[in-house]
N, C-alpha and C positions, 0 to 999 in steps of 0.2 A: 577655410570652410569644409569644403570636399575630401579633404584627409579623413575628417570623421565618418566618412559615409566610403570606407575601400571596402572592395571586392575583391573576397578571397581568391588565392593566388589560381588554385585549381579549376577557377572559371571564367575566360574569358571576356574581355572586355564588350564584343561586338563591337561597338564603334560606326554602322555605318550611318551612314547620313540619312535616308530612309529606310529603315527598315521593315523589313514585313512585317507588319503585327496583322493580325487576326481584326485588325476593327480600325486598321491605318486608311482608310478610305475616309473616314470621317473626317481625317485632322489637315491642319495646311503648312504643319511643319513637326518634325521629328519632336520626339518624347526627348530629353537634357540629358546627359549623361548622368548628373544628380540624379535627378526623379528617376529613370532609370532603375540606379542603382539602389534606390529608397524605397522602392515601390518593390522588388523581386523578392519570391520569395523562395528562389531555386536554390537557395545555399541549401536551405532547411526542408522543403515539402518532396524532395528528390527522392526522402527517406520512405514515401507513399509510393514510389515508380512500379512495384511489384501489384499493392492494389489497384494501384491506376490504369494496369492492362488487367488486372482480371475486371474491373468494370466495364472496359471498354470492351472487353470482346464481348461479356455476357450481354451488354448492350446492341452488339453488331448484330450477334446473331438474332436477337429481338429484333429489330431493322428486318434482319431476311425474309425472318418468320410472316412477318406482317405483309410484306410485298412491299418493304419501302426501299429498299434496295436488293442488289441482283446478286443469286448464290455466288455470282464470275466477283462481286467486289467485297461478299464477306471471304472468300475463299482467299485473297487478296490481302484485306486487313488482316486476318486469325496470322497471314505468311508474315508479313511484317510483324505487328505486335509481340510473337516469337521470336523473329532478329532481335527485335530491340529489348526483349526481354535477356537475352546471352551479351548481348551487348553491354548491358546495367553488369548482367551477374560478373563476368569476365572486367571490369573494369574499364570498356574502350567504346563507350557510350560516351561524345563528347555535349558536355551540358554547356548549353548558352546563355548567358546575363540577359540578352534582345528579347530573348523567348519567358521570359520571369518568372515562369512556375512551370513547375513538374510536368504539367497540362500542355502547355502548349510546346516547351520541348520533347516531347513524345509524339504528340499530332503531327509536329512541321518532321521530326525525321521518319515518322510513317509514309509522309506526303512523298518523300524525298525516296522510300523505297515506293512503293508502291502507285502511286500519281494520282489519279481522281481518286483512289477508294477510300485513300486514306482524307480527303476532303469531305466526302461523305460520310465517316463516321460519328461526326459530331452533327449531324440533322440529326433533331426532336430533342436534344438537350443543351445546358449550359454548360460554361462554368461551375455555376454556381451551383445547380443538383449533380456536377462530377465531382467540386473538391467536399458537398457537404458526404455523398458517396466513398469516396476514398479515405476520409478520415474514422466515419462511422468503420468501413472494412478493417483503418489500420490498429484501430480502438480496439475493439471484436479480439483481434489478434494478439494486443499487449495484454488483454484481460485475461486470455485466456492461461498467454506465457504465466501470469502472472498469478493466478487459480494451479497452477500446477507447484508454480513454486511455495504460495502458502501451502498447500499439501506436503510439501517436502520438509517444510521446517517447520507445520505442525507433529510428523512423526519425528522428528529429530526431540521436541520438545518431549514425546509419550516416551521417548528409550528413555531419556536421562529421567525425568520422572520416576520412570518404574524402577528402574533404579535405585533409587532417592525417597520410595512413599515410608518408608521408618525412620528416616535420618530428621531428627527434629533441628529443627530451625525458631530460632521469638519472630514470631511475629509481631511487625510495627505498628502503630500508628501514630503520628507529630512524629513519627522516626527516635522514639523511644517503646521498649518494649515493652510490649504488650502478652502475650498470651505462646507458649506452645503451638506450634505451626509443623507441617513436616516440610523441608527444600521438595519433594515430589510435588505437595500441595499444593507448594505456592508456583512451583512451575504453573502448573495446570490453570492456574487464574491467569498467565500470559496464551496458554492453550486456548481456555473464553477468549479471550478479546480477539485471535486471532479467527476462531470460528467465528466471530463475529463479521470481520474484515471479508472470510469466502461468504458469507452470505451476502454480504453488500456487492461484494463486486460481480455475485450471479445475479443479485436482483439489477447493478446498470447495464450489464451487460443486455439482459431481453429488452430495455428501452433505448441503450446504443441500437440493436439487432430489429431496427425498420429500414424503408429501403425510400428515400428520399427521390435517388434517379426518374425524372418523368416530370417532375417539377418545372423543368426546365429552370428560364429566369426566376419566375416568380410565378407564374401565370396556368403553367402547365403549355401543352404542344398541340397545335392542331394536328400532327402527326398522329394512326388511327395507333399509338405503341398500344403495348401489353406490360404492366410495369408488376402486374403480382406474378409474371414467368420469370422475366429478369427477379425477382424477389427469389423467387426459387430457386435459380440458375445460384444464385452467389449466395445461401444457407441465410438470407432473412428470413425474418419469423414474421414480415409482415410488410404493408409501405406506407411511407409517412402520409397521411390520409388530407391533408390541407397542404396547398403548393407554398404557400405565402410562408408558414411557418416550414416548411423543410426545409428550405433553403437560406433561412436564419438562426434556427433552431441550435444552441451549442449547451444544451440542459443537459444532454449526455455528457459533457469535453467537465461541465462543472462535475455535474457525480460524479462522475470516474474522479476527478482530483482529490474534489472531498475523500469520497471513499480510501484514497492513498494518503491523504492529508491524518486521516480517522490510525489505517497502520501506521506511516511513519510515531504517529506518538507514541505507540502502545510498544514499538520496537526502541522508541526511547526511553519510555518509563524502564524497559528492561535494561538500557546501556546503563542509565543513573543508575539502576542497583549493580550492575556487573563493575560497573566503575568502583560504587563504594565498598564491595563486597572486595574487590583485590586489594582497597588499601590495605597496609599494614596494620592499622590500624584497627580493623579490623577484622581483614583473613580468612577471609569465608572461604573464598574461588581462589584460583588462578588461569589464568586464560593461556591456552599456547603461543607460544614464544612467535609463530609466523602472523598473529596477531596483535600484535605490539612493535613499538619501535623503544630506542633506547635515548637516551642523551647525549645531544653535539661535547656536554661540558662534564656530566653529572657519570660515572661510568657505574655505578651503582645504577640506575635507572632502568622499570621496565614500564614502560605507558602503556596505557589500557589505548590505541589510539582509533581501534575499529570501531570500539560504542564510544570514544569520542564522534567522533565525525558523524557515528546514523546520530549524536544529538544533535550535532549543528547543520545535517542535511535535514533534517526536519523542517528547521524555522527556513529553508530555500522549498520545501513539498509545499509549505503553510501558505510562504509569498506568491508560492503560482495557482494559487486557489484565489487569491484572496485579488490578483490581476486577473486574474477569466470571470470573475464578479463583477469587476469594477470595466470591465470588456465589455459588457452585457447591457448594463442600468441604465445607458442612454440611448439603445439603440431603438431608432423607428423601423416597420417592417417595410421593404423583407432586408434582402442583402444587400448589405455594406462592406468598403471594404477594411474598416476594424477589423471584421473576423478573419484577417488575416493572420495576425496576433497573436490569434489562440493554440499555435502550433507548435510553440517555439517554450511556452510553459507546458503544453500538454504534452510533449517530446521529452523534455525532461524533468516532468514528471515520473511515465510512466520509466522513464532511468533509472532513478535513483529507485523509485523504487522494486524494480528486477534485481539491482546492483544488489539494494541492502538485504533483501530477499537473500539470495544468489548466497552471502556471504555470511551473512548468520545462521544459516543454515548448516554452511562448512564451522562454521565457530562453536556452535553447539557443541558435539560430540568433544570436542578438543578444553571442554568448563573439567577440570580440578576438583574436587569438592573437598573442602575439609573440614570435615566431618569433627573435631573434638574441637574444634575455634567454635563453632555452629552452639555446641553442645556446654562448653563452655560460656557461651555468651549468656545462654539462657538463665545463670544462678546470679547474672549481674543486676535484672531488675525486676526482680518477682512477680518470674512469668507464672505462678501457679495461684497467686493470691484469689486471682476470681477462683477458681477452682473450690480455695477454704469458702468464699463466699455462699460458691453454691452445695457446697458442702453440709453446713449450715442450715439452709433453705432446707435442704432436703429434711434436716434432723427437724425441723418444724420451726425455724425461725424466721420472720416474716425476713423480704430481705434488704431493705432500708435498713434493718437494725442489723443484720450481718453485711453489708455493705460497712457499716459503723465500724462494727467491731474489728471487720479485716484492715479495715485501716488504720485502726488504732494497732493491732499486730505488727502493722509496714513498719510503722514509726518507730517501734521499739528495735524490731529486726535491724533499722538501717543505724539508730543509737547504737547498736552494739555491733553494727560490722557485720553483720551474718545475713544468712536467705533463711526464710521461713522453715523450712524446716528442721535447720539447724537451732529454732528456740527451743523445739521439743513441746510437749504435751504440756505440760507444767507451764513455761515459757507462753504456749501459746495462750492458756488458760489466765496465765497474771494479765498476761498485756491485752485480753478483753474484760477485764474484771465491770470495766466505767458501763457496761452495756447489757443490761439485763436478761439472765438467762443466755448467755452466748458463751460462757466458758464451761456449765456444766455439759451442754449439747457433743463439747469432744471429747472422741474418743478415743483408742487404737488405732482405729483402722484410719482416721485424719492421716497419719504419714503417706498412705496408699494413694490416694486424694492431692496429697501435694510434690509428689512426683511430675515427673516429666511425663513417662510412659502415659501412667494414669491420668494426665490431663488429655494428653492425644486419643486413650481410648475411649476417655469417657464420649468424646465427639463421632458417634456411631452414626449419624446421619446422614442423606442427601447432603453431599454439597460439605458436610464435614470433616476434617482436616486429620480425621484416624486411620493409619493405614489401611485397613479395609475399606473404607471409604476411599480413598485416593485411586488403588487399583480399580475397585468399582466402574469409577468412573476415568480411566485410561482404558478400557475396556467398552465401553460406551464408546468412548472418542475411536476408537480405534472403528467401533462397529458402523460408525457414522461416517470415517474417511473410504471405510471397505467401499 
């Protein structure tokens, strides 16, 4: 049974018969090796070491300002934490399983370096408010990185959309050809999704950016602390105003993961289209070779592995969201050990989104558009049928009658194996005979309404697919990004 709870090779197991725990005086026997490995979080939470040191420095400075520790103690603490930060950065820090987590590992090393000053650092705080602070600092940094990558991704989308503001593409509903759009307009739909994603991360950052430190274990502390000064030093917008909530709240982590899940869903939808478009049966685009792989048996294959993996990793992030929701659903106030399980899903979610955005921003400029195939596909599904109906309405025919007349024309074209423009004026009139007043409303100008360019140019309102509107949307988007 113990083999299932292995300790990573880079962490010593400790193994002391009476380990020097922060709370060991209460217990009459040491924690078993099995429990030690089961409850330890240092395997994964040590990635918050930089945030832990930042929070500890700010806390120590506040303690000195408030007269709780001496200036000499503060100097020792700052010196010791700086050395620990350097050791971690160089990969020389000796992480110990016996010390459970990032917080006790750093505190124990600090005490070894500076003596009693290190023991005084924890005055007026608990690991409960300490970890809540560290994770908010870490998540704030992750959000900032994601926002930068979203900006880069959006810029690359805008560049490609601008190149193809005039390139006709079939717009689909139900995966059936619906109406002509431009490839630039299609890409701008994904830009809109990414813009909303950015707004959600900005909003999530505001709620994440509240300081829990000072809540101590759950009830606050009897020491005369100054939480607002610590918040200001660490760049928080304010403090968590209820100590119970401060140490037990993980809403911000759930909200972040929900924002990440939506971002991944948007990227997964785009991935699905790239995969379909790259298929030889569609042939709308090609991806640069560096984002594809071959087959171990079929030498002709060029597989879109990156979009496929993005599609797959979306399920991974969605699963993390469900895990965090389930983690919190039954917890009473205040802190519970369950909350240790928030970090691995959170870390993996952030890593997945950061890696995905980075690779997507690199992949988009390598998309080669096959405009001829896009245009050819527009001849296969009567894409300008709605424009013909609109033409008849503009000539005075009620829309429902126009709809019926065009449906009859489509049936005729389908039977003859041609597109609507190929029926010609007389063929269109003949096909619409069953609808009173339809055929006689057709004039020579109907040919222009049935062209792809005519259909695109007709939609000149804001949000429409007319090339001029696509360029205007790109200009607005660039202005917002600046």
